[in-house]
LODOVO-998194 format. One line per field, with one value per atom (N, C-alpha, C): residue number from 1; chain; atom name; x, y, z. Coordinates in Angstrom, 3 decimals, decimal comma. Layout:
# LODOVO-998194
pos	c(NUM|...)
unit	c(A|...)
site	c(CA|...)
X	c(X|...)
Y	c(Y|...)
Z	c(Z|...)
This chain:
# LODOVO-998194
pos	c(1|1|1|2|2|2|3|3|3|4|4|4|5|5|5|6|6|6|7|7|7|8|8|8|9|9|9|10|10|10|11|11|11|12|12|12|13|13|13|14|14|14|15|15|15|16|16|16|17|17|17|18|18|18|19|19|19|20|20|20|21|21|21|22|22|22|23|23|23|24|24|24|25|25|25|26|26|26|27|27|27|28|28|28|29|29|29|30|30|30|31|31|31|32|32|32|33|33|33|34|34|34|35|35|35|36|36|36|37|37|37|38|38|38|39|39|39|40|40|40|41|41|41|42|42|42|43|43|43|44|44|44|45|45|45|46|46|46|47|47|47|48|48|48|49|49|49|50|50|50|51|51|51|52|52|52|53|53|53|54|54|54|55|55|55|56|56|56|57|57|57|58|58|58|59|59|59|60|60|60|61|61|61|62|62|62|63|63|63|64|64|64|65|65|65|66|66|66|67|67|67|68|68|68|69|69|69|70|70|70|71|71|71|72|72|72|73|73|73|74|74|74|75|75|75|76|76|76|77|77|77|78|78|78|79|79|79|80|80|80|81|81|81|82|82|82|83|83|83|84|84|84|85|85|85|86|86|86|87|87|87|88|88|88|89|89|89|90|90|90|91|91|91|92|92|92|93|93|93|94|94|94|95|95|95|96|96|96|97|97|97|98|98|98|99|99|99|100|100|100|101|101|101|102|102|102|103|103|103|104|104|104|105|105|105|106|106|106|107|107|107|108|108|108|109|109|109|110|110|110|111|111|111|112|112|112|113|113|113|114|114|114|115|115|115|116|116|116|117|117|117|118|118|118|119|119|119|120|120|120|121|121|121|122|122|122|123|123|123|124|124|124|125|125|125|126|126|126|127|127|127|128|128|128|129|129|129|130|130|130|131|131|131|132|132|132|133|133|133|134|134|134|135|135|135|136|136|136|137|137|137|138|138|138|139|139|139|140|140|140|141|141|141|142|142|142|143|143|143|144|144|144|145|145|145|146|146|146|147|147|147|148|148|148|149|149|149|150|150|150|151|151|151|152|152|152|153|153|153|154|154|154|155|155|155|156|156|156|157|157|157|158|158|158|159|159|159|160|160|160|161|161|161|162|162|162|163|163|163)
unit	c(A|A|A|A|A|A|A|A|A|A|A|A|A|A|A|A|A|A|A|A|A|A|A|A|A|A|A|A|A|A|A|A|A|A|A|A|A|A|A|A|A|A|A|A|A|A|A|A|A|A|A|A|A|A|A|A|A|A|A|A|A|A|A|A|A|A|A|A|A|A|A|A|A|A|A|A|A|A|A|A|A|A|A|A|A|A|A|A|A|A|A|A|A|A|A|A|A|A|A|A|A|A|A|A|A|A|A|A|A|A|A|A|A|A|A|A|A|A|A|A|A|A|A|A|A|A|A|A|A|A|A|A|A|A|A|A|A|A|A|A|A|A|A|A|A|A|A|A|A|A|A|A|A|A|A|A|A|A|A|A|A|A|A|A|A|A|A|A|A|A|A|A|A|A|A|A|A|A|A|A|A|A|A|A|A|A|A|A|A|A|A|A|A|A|A|A|A|A|A|A|A|A|A|A|A|A|A|A|A|A|A|A|A|A|A|A|A|A|A|A|A|A|A|A|A|A|A|A|A|A|A|A|A|A|A|A|A|A|A|A|A|A|A|A|A|A|A|A|A|A|A|A|A|A|A|A|A|A|A|A|A|A|A|A|A|A|A|A|A|A|A|A|A|A|A|A|A|A|A|A|A|A|A|A|A|A|A|A|A|A|A|A|A|A|A|A|A|A|A|A|A|A|A|A|A|A|A|A|A|A|A|A|A|A|A|A|A|A|A|A|A|A|A|A|A|A|A|A|A|A|A|A|A|A|A|A|A|A|A|A|A|A|A|A|A|A|A|A|A|A|A|A|A|A|A|A|A|A|A|A|A|A|A|A|A|A|A|A|A|A|A|A|A|A|A|A|A|A|A|A|A|A|A|A|A|A|A|A|A|A|A|A|A|A|A|A|A|A|A|A|A|A|A|A|A|A|A|A|A|A|A|A|A|A|A|A|A|A|A|A|A|A|A|A|A|A|A|A|A|A|A|A|A|A|A|A|A|A|A|A|A|A|A|A|A|A|A|A|A|A|A|A|A|A|A|A|A|A|A|A|A|A|A|A|A|A|A|A|A|A|A|A|A|A|A|A|A|A|A|A|A|A|A|A|A|A|A|A|A)
site	c(N|CA|C|N|CA|C|N|CA|C|N|CA|C|N|CA|C|N|CA|C|N|CA|C|N|CA|C|N|CA|C|N|CA|C|N|CA|C|N|CA|C|N|CA|C|N|CA|C|N|CA|C|N|CA|C|N|CA|C|N|CA|C|N|CA|C|N|CA|C|N|CA|C|N|CA|C|N|CA|C|N|CA|C|N|CA|C|N|CA|C|N|CA|C|N|CA|C|N|CA|C|N|CA|C|N|CA|C|N|CA|C|N|CA|C|N|CA|C|N|CA|C|N|CA|C|N|CA|C|N|CA|C|N|CA|C|N|CA|C|N|CA|C|N|CA|C|N|CA|C|N|CA|C|N|CA|C|N|CA|C|N|CA|C|N|CA|C|N|CA|C|N|CA|C|N|CA|C|N|CA|C|N|CA|C|N|CA|C|N|CA|C|N|CA|C|N|CA|C|N|CA|C|N|CA|C|N|CA|C|N|CA|C|N|CA|C|N|CA|C|N|CA|C|N|CA|C|N|CA|C|N|CA|C|N|CA|C|N|CA|C|N|CA|C|N|CA|C|N|CA|C|N|CA|C|N|CA|C|N|CA|C|N|CA|C|N|CA|C|N|CA|C|N|CA|C|N|CA|C|N|CA|C|N|CA|C|N|CA|C|N|CA|C|N|CA|C|N|CA|C|N|CA|C|N|CA|C|N|CA|C|N|CA|C|N|CA|C|N|CA|C|N|CA|C|N|CA|C|N|CA|C|N|CA|C|N|CA|C|N|CA|C|N|CA|C|N|CA|C|N|CA|C|N|CA|C|N|CA|C|N|CA|C|N|CA|C|N|CA|C|N|CA|C|N|CA|C|N|CA|C|N|CA|C|N|CA|C|N|CA|C|N|CA|C|N|CA|C|N|CA|C|N|CA|C|N|CA|C|N|CA|C|N|CA|C|N|CA|C|N|CA|C|N|CA|C|N|CA|C|N|CA|C|N|CA|C|N|CA|C|N|CA|C|N|CA|C|N|CA|C|N|CA|C|N|CA|C|N|CA|C|N|CA|C|N|CA|C|N|CA|C|N|CA|C|N|CA|C|N|CA|C|N|CA|C|N|CA|C|N|CA|C|N|CA|C|N|CA|C|N|CA|C|N|CA|C|N|CA|C|N|CA|C|N|CA|C|N|CA|C|N|CA|C|N|CA|C|N|CA|C|N|CA|C|N|CA|C|N|CA|C|N|CA|C|N|CA|C|N|CA|C|N|CA|C|N|CA|C|N|CA|C|N|CA|C|N|CA|C)
X	c(63,007|61,890|61,420|62,382|62,033|61,130|61,412|60,605|59,190|59,067|57,706|56,903|57,513|56,815|56,358|57,230|56,881|55,708|55,647|54,512|53,203|53,265|52,064|51,641|52,580|52,237|52,150|52,862|52,892|51,545|51,149|49,926|50,008|48,912|48,845|48,271|48,941|48,430|48,262|47,048|46,759|45,636|45,804|44,730|43,527|42,387|41,166|41,147|41,683|41,718|42,551|43,625|44,435|43,613|42,865|42,053|40,912|40,322|39,274|39,887|41,122|41,809|41,959|42,396|42,555|41,181|40,141|38,820|38,388|38,569|38,172|38,975|40,240|41,113|40,691|40,460|40,074|38,670|37,784|36,445|36,599|37,448|37,684|38,134|39,144|39,676|38,591|37,749|36,651|35,660|35,283|34,361|34,954|36,228|36,913|36,950|37,411|37,512|36,107|35,142|33,783|33,196|33,427|32,937|33,528|34,819|35,500|34,942|34,696|34,201|32,741|31,955|30,587|30,644|31,480|31,580|32,072|33,022|33,525|32,368|31,597|30,528|29,379|29,318|28,336|28,925|30,149|30,790|31,094|31,264|31,528|32,921|33,632|34,865|34,545|34,796|34,461|35,229|34,634|35,345|36,571|37,618|38,896|39,380|38,917|39,272|40,678|41,217|42,473|43,644|43,639|44,844|44,644|43,461|43,131|43,698|43,877|44,391|43,619|42,436|41,661|41,264|40,856|40,433|41,585|42,746|43,877|44,234|44,187|44,540|43,376|42,149|41,043|40,618|41,070|40,766|42,021|43,100|44,343|44,196|45,074|45,063|45,420|46,013|46,363|45,259|44,075|42,985|42,117|42,410|41,680|42,661|42,464|43,323|42,430|42,703|41,909|40,444|40,135|38,743|38,039|38,804|38,229|38,838|38,065|38,704|39,557|40,647|41,591|40,893|39,922|39,258|38,418|37,863|37,124|38,009|39,244|40,207|40,529|40,665|40,955|39,822|38,548|37,368|37,376|37,713|37,783|38,852|40,009|41,100|40,677|40,086|39,622|38,537|37,683|36,595|37,199|38,231|38,890|39,558|40,162|40,812|39,690|38,632|37,464|36,887|36,727|36,143|36,990|38,309|39,245|39,085|38,996|38,874|37,504|36,429|35,106|35,071|35,674|35,730|36,494|37,548|38,317|37,429|36,775|35,883|34,791|34,227|33,118|33,582|34,693|35,130|36,272|37,023|38,242|39,333|39,206|40,281|41,360|42,561|43,589|44,061|43,802|44,138|43,501|42,287|41,578|42,367|42,675|43,402|44,811|45,473|46,819|46,837|45,935|45,939|45,463|44,584|44,177|45,406|46,195|47,382|48,447|48,611|49,546|49,095|47,807|47,258|47,512|47,822|48,066|49,354|50,163|51,407|50,952|49,918|49,474|48,949|48,166|47,641|48,776|49,791|50,912|51,703|51,991|52,747|51,934|50,664|49,827|49,830|49,775|49,767|51,070|52,185|53,510|53,494|52,976|52,887|52,052|50,877|49,923|50,435|51,094|51,666|52,794|53,604|54,687|54,125|53,028|52,406|51,946|51,294|50,841|51,995|53,041|54,169|55,062|55,387|56,397|55,899|54,689|54,186|53,085|52,021|50,841|51,083|51,935|52,226|50,995|50,077|48,882|48,547|47,815|47,510|46,017|45,560|44,127|44,047|43,338|43,252|42,615|41,642|41,024|42,007|42,808|43,794|44,907|45,299|46,327|45,772|44,509|43,840|43,799|43,563|43,596|45,024|45,969|47,417|47,765|47,253|47,526|46,874|45,632|44,969|45,642|46,026|46,663|48,103|48,730|50,021|49,878|48,850|48,585|48,269|47,502|47,182|48,445|49,306|50,535|51,481|51,728|52,575|52,065|50,811|50,194|50,388|50,205|50,419|51,860|52,768|54,206|54,474|54,005|54,181|53,562|52,385|51,709|52,502|52,957|53,780|55,083|55,739|57,028|56,799|55,772|55,487|55,134|54,327|53,924|55,091|56,022|57,216|58,074|58,191|58,929|58,309|57,001|56,251|56,437|56,171|56,279|57,654|58,660|60,021|60,508|59,580|59,855|60,866|60,761|61,596|60,731|61,363|60,623|59,926|58,642|57,959|58,601|58,564|59,078|58,275|56,959|56,045|55,550|55,689|55,124|53,690|52,855|51,436|51,047)
Y	c(-13,912|-13,222|-13,865|-14,408|-15,080|-16,242|-16,973|-18,202|-17,818|-16,684|-16,234|-15,853|-15,144|-14,734|-15,936|-16,992|-18,226|-18,922|-18,844|-19,403|-18,705|-17,436|-16,686|-16,835|-17,287|-17,280|-18,687|-19,626|-20,922|-21,673|-22,407|-23,189|-24,205|-24,417|-25,433|-26,721|-27,796|-29,128|-29,874|-29,810|-30,388|-31,406|-32,555|-33,566|-33,078|-33,465|-33,148|-33,667|-34,856|-35,493|-34,627|-34,009|-33,099|-31,854|-31,309|-30,115|-30,508|-31,697|-32,184|-32,338|-32,854|-32,983|-31,620|-30,659|-29,287|-28,757|-29,006|-28,572|-29,154|-30,520|-31,169|-30,604|-30,465|-29,951|-28,551|-27,692|-26,332|-26,309|-27,219|-27,264|-27,645|-28,597|-29,037|-27,833|-27,098|-25,964|-24,883|-24,682|-23,723|-24,054|-25,312|-25,837|-25,608|-25,957|-25,795|-24,361|-23,475|-22,054|-21,417|-21,816|-21,275|-21,705|-22,941|-23,436|-22,553|-22,332|-21,517|-20,103|-19,568|-18,193|-18,138|-19,111|-19,186|-19,248|-20,166|-20,269|-18,997|-18,264|-17,021|-16,021|-15,885|-14,893|-15,329|-16,565|-17,042|-16,908|-16,527|-16,398|-17,718|-18,749|-20,081|-20,542|-21,202|-21,852|-23,289|-23,788|-25,164|-26,168|-27,333|-28,320|-28,801|-29,076|-29,511|-30,722|-31,893|-33,074|-33,607|-33,325|-33,895|-33,174|-31,803|-31,073|-30,303|-30,090|-29,383|-27,935|-27,321|-25,974|-24,991|-25,434|-24,564|-23,233|-23,307|-22,095|-21,077|-21,521|-20,587|-19,950|-20,755|-20,236|-19,319|-19,819|-19,025|-17,795|-17,712|-16,510|-15,609|-15,965|-15,174|-13,895|-12,978|-11,715|-11,865|-13,029|-13,318|-13,869|-14,182|-14,766|-13,770|-12,461|-11,378|-10,440|-10,058|-9,092|-7,993|-6,758|-5,607|-5,820|-6,395|-6,614|-7,806|-8,527|-9,626|-10,928|-11,955|-13,217|-13,785|-14,327|-14,937|-16,059|-16,742|-17,850|-17,321|-16,086|-15,517|-15,185|-14,691|-14,468|-15,769|-16,839|-18,144|-18,634|-18,433|-18,826|-18,045|-16,789|-15,956|-16,477|-16,844|-17,381|-18,667|-19,584|-20,831|-20,585|-19,631|-19,298|-18,778|-17,956|-17,421|-18,554|-19,469|-20,625|-21,465|-21,714|-22,446|-21,754|-20,438|-19,664|-19,767|-19,763|-19,876|-21,250|-22,280|-23,633|-23,781|-23,319|-23,440|-22,604|-21,452|-20,612|-21,351|-22,054|-22,857|-24,008|-24,699|-25,738|-25,229|-24,130|-23,564|-23,017|-22,292|-21,605|-22,271|-23,145|-23,745|-22,739|-21,523|-20,508|-20,811|-21,100|-21,534|-20,430|-19,197|-18,105|-18,276|-18,742|-18,943|-19,953|-21,024|-22,076|-21,643|-20,995|-20,523|-19,563|-18,608|-17,637|-18,299|-19,273|-20,022|-20,780|-21,377|-22,087|-21,102|-19,983|-19,003|-18,426|-18,290|-17,710|-18,625|-19,888|-20,774|-20,349|-19,576|-19,046|-18,288|-17,457|-16,637|-17,470|-18,519|-19,363|-20,145|-20,561|-21,267|-20,370|-19,146|-18,203|-17,871|-17,661|-17,358|-18,581|-19,765|-20,980|-21,102|-20,847|-20,888|-19,911|-18,730|-17,712|-18,227|-18,735|-19,116|-20,392|-21,303|-22,460|-21,976|-21,032|-20,497|-19,891|-19,114|-18,491|-19,559|-20,612|-21,661|-22,369|-22,630|-23,420|-22,515|-21,346|-20,588|-19,441|-18,954|-17,803|-18,227|-18,853|-19,220|-20,465|-21,365|-22,673|-23,535|-23,404|-24,253|-24,605|-25,640|-26,068|-26,207|-25,681|-25,793|-26,788|-27,891|-28,940|-28,413|-27,472|-26,896|-25,977|-25,286|-24,370|-25,180|-26,277|-27,112|-27,818|-28,153|-28,738|-27,805|-26,555|-25,512|-25,346|-25,337|-25,266|-26,434|-27,604|-28,803|-28,645|-28,196|-28,091|-27,005|-25,883|-24,853|-25,307|-26,109|-26,624|-27,659|-28,484|-29,448|-28,725|-27,667|-26,882|-26,306|-25,727|-25,111|-26,146|-27,231|-28,298|-28,861|-29,059|-29,549|-28,561|-27,302|-26,290|-26,251|-26,366|-26,443|-27,646|-28,799|-30,038|-29,839|-29,301|-29,168|-28,188|-27,076|-26,128|-26,749|-27,498|-28,112|-29,171|-29,982|-31,042|-30,405|-29,384|-28,691|-28,083|-27,500|-26,896|-27,891|-29,104|-30,198|-30,643|-30,753|-31,193|-30,163|-28,877|-27,902|-27,663|-28,050|-27,925|-29,204|-30,110|-31,403|-32,244|-32,169|-32,971|-34,086|-35,016|-36,088|-35,451|-35,778|-35,246|-35,766|-34,937|-35,345|-36,456|-36,323|-37,313|-38,254|-39,503|-40,527|-40,734|-40,823|-41,075|-42,431)
Z	c(-3,802|-4,391|-5,680|-6,416|-7,686|-7,445|-6,393|-6,093|-5,642|-4,907|-4,477|-5,650|-6,657|-7,842|-8,618|-8,624|-9,338|-8,643|-7,340|-6,597|-7,002|-7,277|-7,588|-9,039|-9,927|-11,288|-11,993|-11,416|-12,145|-11,943|-12,946|-12,810|-11,710|-11,027|-9,960|-10,473|-10,246|-10,570|-9,244|-8,719|-7,409|-7,554|-6,952|-7,014|-6,189|-6,641|-5,979|-4,554|-4,353|-3,015|-2,047|-2,517|-1,682|-1,284|-2,199|-1,904|-0,941|-1,111|-0,147|1,201|1,291|2,575|3,234|2,536|3,041|3,524|2,742|3,127|4,446|4,581|5,835|7,031|6,872|8,000|8,385|7,360|7,604|8,291|7,898|8,486|9,958|10,285|11,671|12,477|11,915|12,618|12,789|11,806|11,929|12,999|13,047|14,109|15,460|15,627|16,914|17,348|16,464|16,822|17,010|16,193|16,348|17,695|18,108|19,404|20,539|20,477|21,504|21,512|20,331|20,203|20,848|20,498|21,060|22,578|23,113|24,561|25,181|24,492|25,016|25,172|24,181|24,188|25,129|25,437|26,437|27,859|27,980|29,289|29,948|29,113|29,633|29,188|30,114|29,769|29,488|28,283|27,976|28,821|29,058|29,877|29,125|29,947|29,363|30,158|29,796|30,574|30,264|29,069|28,708|29,332|29,304|29,713|31,012|31,464|32,701|32,774|31,618|31,575|30,748|30,323|29,398|30,116|31,374|32,042|32,119|32,500|32,626|31,256|30,209|28,857|28,336|28,466|27,804|28,592|29,884|30,640|30,854|30,197|30,354|29,542|29,823|29,096|27,624|27,247|25,856|25,050|25,702|24,964|24,210|24,424|23,743|23,130|21,868|21,161|20,657|21,082|20,666|20,913|22,091|22,472|21,772|20,921|20,220|20,674|20,994|21,400|20,240|20,657|19,677|18,909|19,573|18,873|17,751|17,867|16,745|15,588|15,910|14,841|14,134|14,968|14,347|13,473|13,917|13,129|11,809|11,875|10,646|9,704|10,251|9,444|8,746|9,486|8,873|7,857|8,120|7,179|5,871|5,948|4,774|3,951|4,643|3,940|3,276|4,017|3,507|2,264|2,373|1,256|0,004|0,176|-0,994|-1,592|-0,778|-1,263|-1,986|-1,369|-1,987|-3,347|-3,333|-4,546|-5,636|-5,285|-6,233|-6,832|-5,950|-6,453|-7,322|-6,960|-7,772|-9,104|-9,152|-10,345|-11,130|-10,413|-10,939|-11,291|-10,730|-10,843|-9,811|-10,296|-9,420|-8,403|-8,742|-7,829|-6,440|-6,406|-5,139|-4,253|-4,883|-4,151|-3,766|-4,648|-4,413|-3,211|-3,170|-2,065|-0,746|-0,837|0,358|0,902|0,036|0,477|1,054|0,411|0,950|2,272|2,447|3,650|4,878|4,644|5,773|6,537|5,933|6,608|7,845|7,738|8,896|10,051|9,663|10,747|11,434|10,692|11,239|12,220|11,763|12,610|13,896|13,711|14,923|15,870|15,321|16,157|16,882|16,232|16,919|18,108|17,903|18,991|20,108|19,831|20,870|21,622|20,933|21,566|22,522|22,016|22,875|24,118|23,989|25,170|26,191|25,673|26,571|27,308|26,564|27,145|28,018|27,620|28,340|29,189|28,926|29,647|30,569|30,055|30,840|31,673|31,157|31,767|31,950|31,050|31,017|29,535|29,298|27,957|27,747|26,693|26,306|25,156|25,308|24,283|23,004|23,146|21,982|21,190|21,949|21,340|20,667|21,324|20,749|19,481|19,515|18,394|17,182|17,510|16,405|15,871|16,818|16,392|15,476|15,828|14,968|13,622|13,554|12,259|11,389|11,984|11,209|10,718|11,570|11,117|10,012|10,131|9,013|7,735|7,807|6,611|5,999|6,861|6,390|5,760|6,422|5,903|4,645|4,572|3,296|2,184|2,487|1,430|0,977|1,870|1,514|0,593|1,028|0,207|-1,145|-1,257|-2,539|-3,431|-2,864|-3,671|-4,092|-3,208|-3,609|-4,643|-4,438|-5,453|-6,791|-6,752|-7,965|-8,682|-7,932|-8,485|-9,183|-8,587|-9,200|-10,499|-10,487|-11,740|-12,847|-12,513|-13,530|-14,081|-13,322|-13,810|-14,413|-14,691|-15,328|-14,540|-13,251|-12,367|-11,749|-11,075|-10,379|-9,196|-8,999|-7,840|-6,526|-5,450|-4,187|-3,541|-3,706|-3,111|-4,170|-4,006|-4,873|-4,561|-5,631|-5,341|-5,854)
């Protein structure tokens, strides 16, 4: 619990290039999830030439939660991460970036669940869904690296990652 409180209170020292990287990855995830949401509401299953399983995944009972397509929830997730990053750029208030980074935990956990469903329950793979899982994982891993690196710097230790 002490470490979590430290994550919420310690100053963040993050390079602009790292934040731009997060922005680009979140934007890719948003475009992917938005495309799937649009196709869902159009009643169309997007073509899936790489994995040949999009139809099975996107029309499964797991593709909708509480009447809402999972892809729309993903688009909202990526939009919230993007909003936090944009708010940080606009205001330079570290809290926006900190909460955007912490929010990546939810996207990662959701991605683990949906990849599990594809592999072990549905037995089909959706390239768009796996792309979203990849982008949310990249966001999460980058957030962990930034927090770990920042923690080492603020504790006057050698950073884990050399730049």
